C-alpha positions as MATLAB code, in Angstrom:
seq = 'MKTYMLDLNSIEKVKGFVSAIEKFDGYFDMATGRYVVDAKSIMGIFSMDLSKKVEFRILETDAQISEVEAAIAPYIA';
ca = [
      -6.479  -15.054   94.454;
      -8.910  -16.256   97.213;
      -8.019  -18.813   99.465;
      -9.950  -21.564  101.817;
      -9.036  -23.759  104.436;
     -10.364  -27.264  103.875;
     -11.004  -30.571  105.615;
     -10.443  -33.895  103.589;
      -9.770  -36.178  105.943;
     -11.640  -39.059  104.247;
     -11.735  -40.581  100.812;
     -15.391  -39.537  100.060;
     -14.350  -36.238  100.776;
     -11.551  -36.123   98.339;
     -13.581  -37.690   95.499;
     -16.378  -35.180   96.463;
     -14.249  -32.466   95.989;
     -12.563  -33.076   92.557;
     -15.869  -33.927   91.308;
     -17.578  -30.558   92.373;
     -13.926  -28.524   91.422;
     -13.333  -30.259   88.370;
     -16.730  -28.869   86.826;
     -15.026  -25.191   86.413;
     -12.881  -24.250   84.184;
      -9.911  -22.393   85.585;
      -6.407  -22.491   87.982;
      -7.024  -24.073   91.420;
      -4.471  -25.386   93.696;
      -4.216  -27.116   97.403;
      -1.058  -26.827   99.351;
       0.479  -27.714  103.063;
       3.509  -25.948  103.691;
       5.885  -25.397  101.182;
       3.937  -28.055   98.872;
       1.487  -27.466   96.271;
      -0.496  -29.700   93.938;
      -3.359  -29.053   91.433;
      -6.563  -29.096   93.123;
      -8.256  -31.039   90.090;
      -5.295  -34.292   90.449;
      -7.043  -36.553   92.715;
      -3.911  -38.846   92.930;
      -1.813  -35.028   93.636;
      -4.461  -34.452   96.417;
      -3.762  -37.921   98.019;
      -0.331  -37.250   98.286;
      -0.934  -34.798  100.841;
      -0.760  -35.227  104.603;
      -4.551  -35.176  104.606;
      -4.760  -35.166  108.472;
      -4.314  -31.690  108.836;
      -6.538  -28.861  106.804;
      -5.226  -27.638  103.255;
      -5.130  -24.705  101.678;
      -7.057  -24.347   98.544;
      -6.581  -21.656   95.976;
      -8.605  -19.888   93.497;
      -6.004  -18.750   91.362;
      -8.009  -18.063   87.748;
     -11.587  -18.741   86.985;
     -14.272  -18.353   84.539;
     -16.953  -19.053   86.669;
     -18.200  -16.596   89.379;
     -16.571  -16.998   92.912;
     -19.903  -17.560   94.356;
     -20.196  -20.714   92.377;
     -16.883  -22.219   93.354;
     -17.842  -21.018   97.082;
     -21.447  -22.995   96.861;
     -19.548  -26.015   95.362;
     -16.799  -26.704   97.968;
     -18.995  -25.419  100.882;
     -19.115  -29.016  102.448;
     -15.764  -29.269  102.576;
     -14.647  -25.782  104.116;
     -13.057  -25.915  107.752;
];
């Protein structure tokens, strides 16, 4: 598992992030405290407190980690 802290403090950032991550097969989570949602779920992400940084977790993917990192680079805090 690999984790990153993301800054998704606007609607445009959330839409861009979900668009970037949904291109990859695998399991990705987002967490704040004890609250965890599927990182590909735009509704799940909008239900989180986005005024703070959120933790993004790569649980399992068929893609290279470097490809996922490149896709989420604009959102890494």
